[in-house]
GUKE-234909 format. One record per residue (C-alpha): residue in one letter; z, x, y; residue number from 1. Coordinates in Angstrom, 1 decimal. Example, Ala and Ser with C-alpha at 12.3 -4.5 7.8 and 13.67 -1.06 7.14 Angstrom:
BEGIN
> A	7.8	12.3	-4.5	1;
> S	7.1	13.7	-1.1	2;
END
This chain:
BEGIN
> M	-12.0	64.1	30.7	1;
> F	-8.4	65.2	30.6	2;
> D	-6.6	68.5	30.8	3;
> S	-4.5	69.8	27.9	4;
> P	-2.0	68.9	26.6	5;
> L	-2.8	65.4	27.7	6;
> K	-6.3	65.7	26.2	7;
> A	-4.8	66.1	22.7	8;
> V	-2.7	63.0	23.1	9;
> V	-5.6	61.0	24.4	10;
> D	-7.9	62.2	21.7	11;
> E	-5.5	60.9	19.1	12;
> T	-5.2	57.4	20.8	13;
> P	-6.9	54.6	18.7	14;
> G	-10.3	53.7	20.1	15;
> T	-11.8	55.6	22.9	16;
> V	-10.9	56.5	26.5	17;
> Y	-14.0	56.6	28.7	18;
> R	-15.6	56.7	32.1	19;
> R	-18.8	54.8	32.6	20;
> S	-21.0	53.4	35.3	21;
> S	-20.4	49.8	36.4	22;
> S	-24.2	49.4	37.0	23;
> R	-26.6	48.4	34.2	24;
> P	-26.9	49.5	31.5	25;
> Q	-23.4	50.9	32.1	26;
> P	-24.1	54.5	30.9	27;
> V	-21.2	56.4	29.5	28;
> E	-20.3	59.6	31.4	29;
> R	-17.4	60.7	29.3	30;
> A	-15.6	59.4	26.2	31;
> T	-13.0	60.7	23.7	32;
> P	-14.0	61.4	20.1	33;
> G	-12.7	57.9	19.1	34;
> L	-16.1	56.6	20.3	35;
> Q	-17.6	58.0	17.1	36;
> E	-15.2	56.2	14.9	37;
> L	-15.5	53.0	16.9	38;
> A	-19.3	52.8	17.3	39;
> G	-20.7	55.6	15.2	40;
> L	-22.1	57.2	18.5	41;
> E	-21.4	60.0	20.8	42;
> A	-21.1	59.7	24.6	43;
> S	-24.4	61.4	24.9	44;
> D	-26.1	58.6	22.9	45;
> L	-25.1	56.1	25.6	46;
> D	-25.7	58.2	28.7	47;
> G	-28.3	55.9	30.0	48;
> D	-31.4	57.9	29.2	49;
> E	-32.4	55.5	26.4	50;
> R	-29.5	53.1	26.3	51;
> G	-26.1	52.6	27.8	52;
> W	-22.9	50.9	26.8	53;
> L	-24.2	47.5	27.6	54;
> D	-27.0	47.9	25.1	55;
> I	-24.6	48.0	22.1	56;
> V	-22.8	44.9	23.3	57;
> V	-23.8	41.7	21.4	58;
> E	-26.4	39.9	23.6	59;
> D	-24.4	36.7	23.8	60;
> D	-21.3	38.6	25.1	61;
> R	-23.2	40.7	27.8	62;
> P	-23.1	38.2	30.7	63;
> A	-19.3	37.9	30.6	64;
> L	-18.9	41.7	30.6	65;
> V	-21.4	42.1	33.4	66;
> D	-19.6	39.6	35.6	67;
> V	-16.3	41.3	35.1	68;
> V	-17.6	44.8	35.6	69;
> S	-19.6	43.9	38.7	70;
> E	-16.3	43.6	40.7	71;
> P	-13.8	45.7	38.9	72;
> P	-10.2	45.9	40.2	73;
> R	-9.0	49.1	41.8	74;
> E	-5.3	48.6	41.5	75;
> D	-4.9	46.1	38.6	76;
> V	-6.3	46.4	35.2	77;
> E	-9.0	44.1	33.9	78;
> T	-9.1	43.1	30.2	79;
> I	-11.9	41.5	28.3	80;
> S	-12.7	41.1	24.6	81;
> Y	-16.3	41.1	23.2	82;
> R	-18.4	42.2	20.3	83;
> I	-20.4	45.4	19.9	84;
> E	-22.9	46.4	17.3	85;
> T	-22.2	49.8	15.7	86;
> D	-24.8	52.4	14.9	87;
> C	-24.9	51.2	11.3	88;
> G	-25.4	47.6	12.3	89;
> D	-21.9	46.3	11.8	90;
> E	-20.4	43.9	14.3	91;
> R	-17.0	44.6	15.7	92;
> W	-14.7	43.0	18.2	93;
> V	-13.3	45.3	20.9	94;
> R	-10.8	44.9	23.7	95;
> D	-11.8	46.7	26.9	96;
> R	-9.2	47.5	29.5	97;
> F	-10.4	49.2	32.7	98;
> R	-10.1	49.6	36.5	99;
> A	-12.5	50.9	39.2	100;
> V	-12.2	54.6	40.2	101;
> S	-15.1	54.3	42.7	102;
> D	-17.7	51.8	43.8	103;
> E	-19.9	52.9	40.9	104;
> Q	-17.5	54.0	38.2	105;
> I	-14.8	52.5	35.9	106;
> E	-12.3	54.1	33.6	107;
> G	-10.6	52.6	30.7	108;
> F	-10.2	52.4	27.0	109;
> V	-11.7	50.3	24.3	110;
> V	-10.0	49.6	20.9	111;
> D	-11.1	47.9	17.8	112;
> V	-9.5	44.4	17.5	113;
> T	-11.7	43.0	14.7	114;
> S	-8.8	42.4	12.4	115;
> S	-6.7	40.6	15.0	116;
> M	-9.7	38.6	16.2	117;
> Q	-10.5	37.5	12.7	118;
> E	-6.9	36.4	12.2	119;
> R	-7.1	34.6	15.5	120;
> R	-10.3	32.8	14.5	121;
> E	-8.8	31.9	11.2	122;
> L	-5.7	30.6	12.9	123;
> K	-7.8	28.7	15.4	124;
> A	-9.8	27.2	12.5	125;
> E	-6.6	26.3	10.8	126;
> V	-5.3	24.6	14.0	127;
> N	-8.6	22.8	14.3	128;
> R	-8.3	21.5	10.8	129;
> L	-4.7	20.5	11.4	130;
> D	-5.8	18.7	14.5	131;
> T	-8.5	16.9	12.5	132;
> V	-6.0	15.8	10.0	133;
> F	-3.6	14.5	12.6	134;
> E	-6.5	12.6	14.3	135;
> S	-8.3	11.1	11.3	136;
> I	-5.9	10.8	8.4	137;
> P	-5.3	7.1	7.6	138;
> A	-1.6	7.6	7.4	139;
> H	1.4	8.2	9.6	140;
> V	1.8	12.0	9.5	141;
> Y	4.5	13.7	11.5	142;
> V	6.5	16.9	12.2	143;
> K	10.1	16.7	13.3	144;
> D	12.6	19.4	14.4	145;
> R	16.1	19.9	13.0	146;
> D	17.5	17.2	15.2	147;
> G	14.9	14.7	13.9	148;
> R	12.8	14.6	17.1	149;
> H	9.1	14.1	16.7	150;
> V	7.2	17.2	17.5	151;
> R	3.7	16.2	16.3	152;
> V	2.5	12.7	15.3	153;
> S	-0.9	11.6	13.8	154;
> K	-3.1	9.3	15.8	155;
> H	-2.8	6.7	13.0	156;
> L	0.4	5.5	14.7	157;
> E	-0.6	3.1	17.5	158;
> F	2.1	4.4	19.8	159;
> A	2.0	8.1	18.7	160;
> E	2.4	9.6	22.2	161;
> D	5.5	7.4	22.9	162;
> V	7.5	8.8	20.0	163;
> V	7.0	12.6	20.7	164;
> G	10.3	14.1	21.7	165;
> K	12.3	11.2	20.3	166;
> T	14.3	10.6	17.1	167;
> D	13.8	7.5	15.1	168;
> L	17.0	6.2	16.7	169;
> E	15.3	6.4	20.1	170;
> V	12.1	4.7	19.1	171;
> E	11.8	1.1	20.2	172;
> G	10.1	-1.7	18.3	173;
> I	11.4	-0.9	14.9	174;
> A	14.1	-2.8	13.0	175;
> D	17.6	-1.2	13.5	176;
> E	18.3	-1.1	9.8	177;
> H	15.1	0.7	9.0	178;
> I	15.6	3.2	11.9	179;
> E	19.1	4.1	10.8	180;
> E	18.1	4.6	7.2	181;
> S	15.0	6.7	8.2	182;
> Y	17.1	8.9	10.5	183;
> A	19.7	9.4	7.8	184;
> D	16.9	10.5	5.5	185;
> D	15.7	13.0	8.1	186;
> M	19.1	14.6	8.4	187;
> R	19.5	14.7	4.6	188;
> V	16.1	16.6	4.3	189;
> V	17.0	19.1	7.0	190;
> E	20.7	19.6	6.3	191;
> E	20.6	19.6	2.5	192;
> D	17.1	21.2	2.2	193;
> V	15.9	18.5	-0.2	194;
> A	12.7	16.5	-0.4	195;
> I	12.3	12.8	-0.4	196;
> I	9.2	11.8	-2.4	197;
> D	7.5	8.4	-2.5	198;
> K	10.4	6.3	-1.2	199;
> E	9.4	2.7	-0.8	200;
> E	10.5	0.9	2.4	201;
> Y	10.3	-2.7	3.4	202;
> L	10.2	-3.9	7.0	203;
> P	11.0	-7.7	6.8	204;
> E	10.4	-8.3	10.5	205;
> I	6.7	-7.5	10.1	206;
> Q	6.5	-8.0	6.4	207;
> Q	5.2	-4.5	5.8	208;
> W	5.7	-2.1	2.8	209;
> N	5.6	1.7	3.3	210;
> R	5.8	4.6	1.0	211;
> T	7.3	7.7	2.6	212;
> S	7.6	11.4	1.6	213;
> K	9.5	14.0	3.6	214;
> Q	9.6	17.8	2.9	215;
> P	11.7	20.5	4.6	216;
> L	9.7	22.7	7.0	217;
> R	10.6	26.4	6.6	218;
> V	9.9	29.4	8.8	219;
> D	11.0	32.7	7.4	220;
> D	13.0	30.9	4.7	221;
> E	14.9	28.9	7.3	222;
> V	14.6	25.1	7.6	223;
> V	13.5	24.3	11.1	224;
> G	12.6	20.7	10.6	225;
> L	10.5	18.5	8.3	226;
> V	7.0	17.3	7.6	227;
> G	6.6	13.7	6.6	228;
> I	3.9	11.2	5.7	229;
> T	4.2	7.4	5.6	230;
> R	1.5	5.2	4.2	231;
> R	1.3	1.5	4.4	232;
> I	1.2	0.0	0.9	233;
> T	1.6	-3.7	1.7	234;
> D	-1.6	-4.7	0.0	235;
> R	-0.7	-2.7	-3.1	236;
> K	2.8	-4.2	-3.2	237;
> L	1.4	-7.7	-2.9	238;
> T	-1.0	-6.9	-5.7	239;
> E	1.8	-5.6	-7.9	240;
> Q	3.9	-8.6	-7.1	241;
> E	1.0	-10.9	-7.8	242;
> L	0.4	-9.1	-11.1	243;
> Q	4.1	-9.4	-12.1	244;
> R	4.0	-13.1	-11.1	245;
> R	0.9	-13.7	-13.2	246;
> T	2.4	-11.8	-16.1	247;
> G	5.5	-13.9	-15.9	248;
> R	3.3	-17.0	-15.7	249;
> L	1.4	-16.0	-18.8	250;
> E	4.7	-15.5	-20.7	251;
> E	5.8	-18.9	-19.4	252;
> F	2.7	-20.5	-20.6	253;
> A	2.9	-18.8	-24.0	254;
> E	6.4	-20.3	-24.4	255;
> A	5.1	-23.6	-23.1	256;
> L	2.4	-23.7	-25.7	257;
> T	5.0	-23.1	-28.4	258;
> H	7.2	-25.8	-26.9	259;
> D	4.6	-28.5	-26.3	260;
> I	2.7	-28.1	-29.5	261;
> R	5.8	-28.5	-31.6	262;
> N	5.9	-32.4	-31.4	263;
> P	2.3	-33.1	-32.4	264;
> L	2.7	-30.5	-35.1	265;
> N	5.8	-32.3	-36.5	266;
> I	4.1	-35.6	-36.2	267;
> A	1.1	-34.3	-38.1	268;
> R	3.4	-32.8	-40.8	269;
> G	5.3	-36.1	-41.1	270;
> H	2.1	-38.2	-41.5	271;
> A	0.6	-35.7	-43.9	272;
> E	3.7	-36.0	-46.2	273;
> L	3.5	-39.8	-46.0	274;
> A	-0.2	-39.7	-46.9	275;
> M	0.6	-37.6	-49.9	276;
> E	3.5	-39.8	-51.0	277;
> T	1.9	-43.2	-50.3	278;
> G	-1.9	-42.5	-50.5	279;
> D	-2.2	-44.5	-47.3	280;
> Q	-5.3	-43.1	-45.5	281;
> S	-4.1	-44.4	-42.1	282;
> H	-1.6	-41.5	-42.0	283;
> V	-4.6	-39.2	-42.2	284;
> N	-5.9	-40.7	-39.0	285;
> E	-2.6	-40.0	-37.3	286;
> V	-2.7	-36.4	-38.6	287;
> V	-6.2	-36.0	-37.1	288;
> A	-5.0	-37.5	-33.8	289;
> S	-2.1	-35.1	-33.7	290;
> L	-4.4	-32.1	-34.4	291;
> D	-6.7	-33.3	-31.6	292;
> R	-3.7	-33.5	-29.2	293;
> M	-2.8	-29.9	-30.2	294;
> D	-6.3	-28.8	-29.3	295;
> E	-6.0	-30.5	-25.9	296;
> I	-2.6	-28.9	-25.2	297;
> I	-4.0	-25.4	-26.0	298;
> D	-7.0	-26.0	-23.8	299;
> D	-4.8	-27.2	-20.9	300;
> V	-2.4	-24.2	-21.2	301;
> I	-5.3	-21.8	-21.2	302;
> A	-6.8	-23.5	-18.1	303;
> L	-3.5	-23.5	-16.3	304;
> S	-2.9	-19.8	-17.1	305;
> Q	-6.2	-18.5	-15.9	306;
> A	-6.2	-19.5	-12.3	307;
> E	-4.1	-20.4	-9.3	308;
> G	-6.0	-23.7	-9.0	309;
> V	-7.3	-25.6	-12.0	310;
> D	-10.8	-27.1	-12.1	311;
> L	-9.6	-30.6	-12.8	312;
> D	-11.8	-33.0	-14.7	313;
> T	-10.6	-36.0	-12.8	314;
> T	-11.4	-39.6	-13.4	315;
> T	-9.9	-43.0	-12.5	316;
> V	-7.2	-43.6	-15.1	317;
> L	-4.7	-46.4	-15.7	318;
> I	-1.2	-45.1	-15.9	319;
> S	-0.2	-47.6	-18.6	320;
> D	-3.0	-46.3	-20.9	321;
> V	-2.0	-42.7	-20.4	322;
> C	1.6	-43.5	-21.0	323;
> Q	0.8	-45.1	-24.4	324;
> D	-1.2	-41.9	-25.4	325;
> A	1.7	-39.7	-24.4	326;
> W	4.2	-41.8	-26.1	327;
> R	2.5	-41.3	-29.5	328;
> S	3.4	-37.6	-29.3	329;
> V	7.1	-38.3	-28.8	330;
> S	9.2	-38.2	-32.0	331;
> A	11.9	-40.7	-31.2	332;
> I	11.8	-43.9	-33.4	333;
> D	14.8	-45.5	-31.7	334;
> A	13.7	-44.7	-28.1	335;
> S	11.9	-47.4	-26.1	336;
> L	9.3	-47.2	-23.4	337;
> S	8.7	-49.9	-20.7	338;
> L	5.4	-49.8	-19.0	339;
> P	4.8	-50.9	-15.3	340;
> D	4.3	-54.6	-14.6	341;
> Q	1.4	-53.9	-12.3	342;
> E	-1.8	-51.8	-12.8	343;
> I	-1.4	-48.3	-11.4	344;
> L	-4.8	-46.6	-11.0	345;
> V	-4.9	-42.9	-10.1	346;
> E	-7.4	-40.1	-9.9	347;
> A	-6.3	-37.5	-12.4	348;
> D	-7.3	-35.3	-15.3	349;
> R	-6.3	-37.6	-18.1	350;
> S	-5.4	-34.8	-20.6	351;
> Q	-3.1	-33.0	-18.2	352;
> L	-1.6	-36.2	-16.9	353;
> S	-0.8	-37.0	-20.5	354;
> R	1.0	-33.7	-20.8	355;
> V	3.1	-34.5	-17.7	356;
> L	4.2	-37.8	-19.2	357;
> E	4.8	-36.3	-22.6	358;
> N	7.1	-33.6	-21.2	359;
> L	9.0	-36.2	-19.0	360;
> F	9.4	-38.5	-22.0	361;
> R	10.6	-35.7	-24.3	362;
> N	12.9	-34.5	-21.5	363;
> S	14.6	-37.9	-21.5	364;
> V	14.9	-38.0	-25.3	365;
> K	16.3	-34.4	-25.3	366;
> H	18.9	-35.0	-22.6	367;
> A	19.7	-38.7	-23.0	368;
> G	19.5	-39.1	-26.8	369;
> S	17.1	-40.4	-29.4	370;
> D	17.9	-44.1	-28.5	371;
> V	17.1	-43.6	-24.8	372;
> S	15.4	-46.3	-22.8	373;
> I	12.6	-45.1	-20.6	374;
> E	10.8	-47.0	-17.9	375;
> V	7.6	-46.2	-16.0	376;
> E	7.1	-48.0	-12.7	377;
> A	5.2	-47.8	-9.4	378;
> V	6.5	-46.1	-6.3	379;
> E	5.6	-47.9	-3.2	380;
> S	5.7	-47.1	0.5	381;
> G	4.7	-49.6	3.2	382;
> G	3.5	-52.1	0.7	383;
> A	1.1	-49.6	-0.9	384;
> V	1.4	-47.8	-4.2	385;
> T	1.9	-44.1	-3.5	386;
> G	2.9	-42.9	-7.0	387;
> F	4.8	-43.6	-10.1	388;
> A	8.2	-42.9	-11.5	389;
> V	9.7	-42.1	-15.0	390;
> E	13.3	-43.2	-15.3	391;
> D	15.8	-43.2	-18.2	392;
> D	19.2	-44.5	-18.8	393;
> G	20.8	-41.2	-19.8	394;
> P	23.5	-39.2	-18.1	395;
> G	21.2	-38.0	-15.3	396;
> I	21.0	-34.6	-13.7	397;
> P	23.9	-33.3	-11.5	398;
> P	22.9	-33.1	-7.8	399;
> D	23.7	-29.4	-7.6	400;
> E	21.3	-28.7	-10.5	401;
> R	18.3	-30.7	-9.2	402;
> E	16.9	-27.8	-7.1	403;
> N	16.7	-25.6	-10.2	404;
> V	15.5	-28.3	-12.7	405;
> F	11.8	-27.3	-12.3	406;
> E	12.3	-23.6	-12.8	407;
> T	11.2	-21.8	-15.9	408;
> Q	14.1	-21.3	-18.5	409;
> Y	16.2	-24.1	-16.8	410;
> T	17.8	-26.3	-19.4	411;
> I	21.2	-28.1	-19.8	412;
> T	20.9	-28.4	-23.6	413;
> D	21.5	-25.9	-26.3	414;
> N	18.1	-26.4	-27.9	415;
> G	15.9	-26.8	-24.8	416;
> S	13.3	-24.2	-24.0	417;
> G	13.4	-24.8	-20.3	418;
> V	9.6	-24.7	-19.8	419;
> G	8.6	-28.3	-20.1	420;
> L	9.4	-29.3	-16.5	421;
> S	8.0	-26.1	-15.2	422;
> I	4.7	-27.0	-16.7	423;
> V	5.0	-30.5	-15.3	424;
> T	5.3	-28.9	-11.8	425;
> D	2.2	-26.8	-12.3	426;
> I	0.1	-29.7	-13.4	427;
> V	1.5	-32.0	-10.6	428;
> E	0.8	-29.3	-8.0	429;
> A	-2.7	-28.7	-9.4	430;
> H	-3.4	-32.4	-8.6	431;
> N	-1.9	-31.9	-5.1	432;
> W	0.8	-34.3	-5.9	433;
> T	4.6	-34.0	-5.3	434;
> I	7.4	-34.3	-7.8	435;
> S	11.1	-34.9	-7.1	436;
> V	14.2	-35.9	-9.1	437;
> T	16.9	-38.4	-8.1	438;
> D	19.3	-40.9	-9.7	439;
> G	18.0	-43.8	-11.7	440;
> A	19.3	-47.4	-11.3	441;
> D	21.6	-47.0	-14.3	442;
> G	22.6	-43.4	-13.4	443;
> G	20.0	-41.7	-15.5	444;
> A	17.3	-39.3	-14.3	445;
> R	14.4	-40.5	-12.2	446;
> F	11.3	-38.4	-11.7	447;
> E	9.1	-39.6	-8.9	448;
> I	5.5	-38.3	-8.6	449;
> T	4.0	-39.2	-5.2	450;
> G	0.9	-38.4	-3.2	451;
> V	-1.5	-39.8	-5.8	452;
> E	-4.7	-41.5	-5.0	453;
END
């Protein structure tokens, strides 16, 4: 096909240089020896007598080649890639570059591009997988350049298209404080070449918790940006907080159990000693009553600790009767209790209401002294009874302490546990009542429980 010394150069060129017909089946008129290495065939094997070049082209790729060859350019060069089947049955990708030399002939060269096509297919598959990740991953995934501008953003973000090309500082609709901190993290990752892993972030404006990780993005060992992922963990954080709250609540109730059971235990011990000293069996009855009360307290604490709302066993009870039951569990011989003049009937769980009154009575004894005078009376509004109050003649509670008085561990005495009034609050709220503290008539503490039926 070529004169020496050009022929020697062409023969050494990868692939094959050829002349073939542009008509079906595109018989090969001439070809350099590279055809043998490329297809395992000689030019004479494809001269059109039995088959031509088109016959070794993979059937699915033939129409595209026929279309291009039917009107080959004379001045410019046409390029097309397709697959051929070699003489031994292998499939190879080739790139064919040619031009027309006459109405019926084309000249060009074909080279094996199987390796590069395989790399291209793998790259395309990788890109497709990456596209799938960005479109379907249930998290905010993003790529940013060295300036912190978004280059690629997953579809998970509702306004993904609006942030491309922008830094966090330029994105609208996010709290300024969060934006500034996020941008500072971007710059730290890029400039210091460090990763930020599982950083928890809180957006108070929308009450959302996120967990973010950012990793430097390197090309040829140079940091060109970062890759990040942000997941919403609001539900998880709320669960954690609820678990912590419940754990604290269980600890609170465990201490409450120790606190509340001490009085009936001391009373039982005292009556047991008197029974042994005097032989008076009536003391045994008091011991049994105290032990029964301890059982009730344990059951109540377990019930309160197991659920947000307690399944109350409510009945109509007379406040005066429950006050007398509760008073028996208070160890204060010199203290006095005055009951309301009128009958106050409420719908309540008798056992838990007794615990409320016990804790309020003991609170008065503890803070006002063993000779305290305690009065229980009705709370009225518009001529109707809306609740009841427990008032003592002690020193009262300072106004600036009243907001904290119902919190766990709050106490103003050295020997107080600080859980009694917290338990009172839990029981009151379980009944859908309200409790508040104010000044009594004689300057002591006055606890009002309202909203009763």
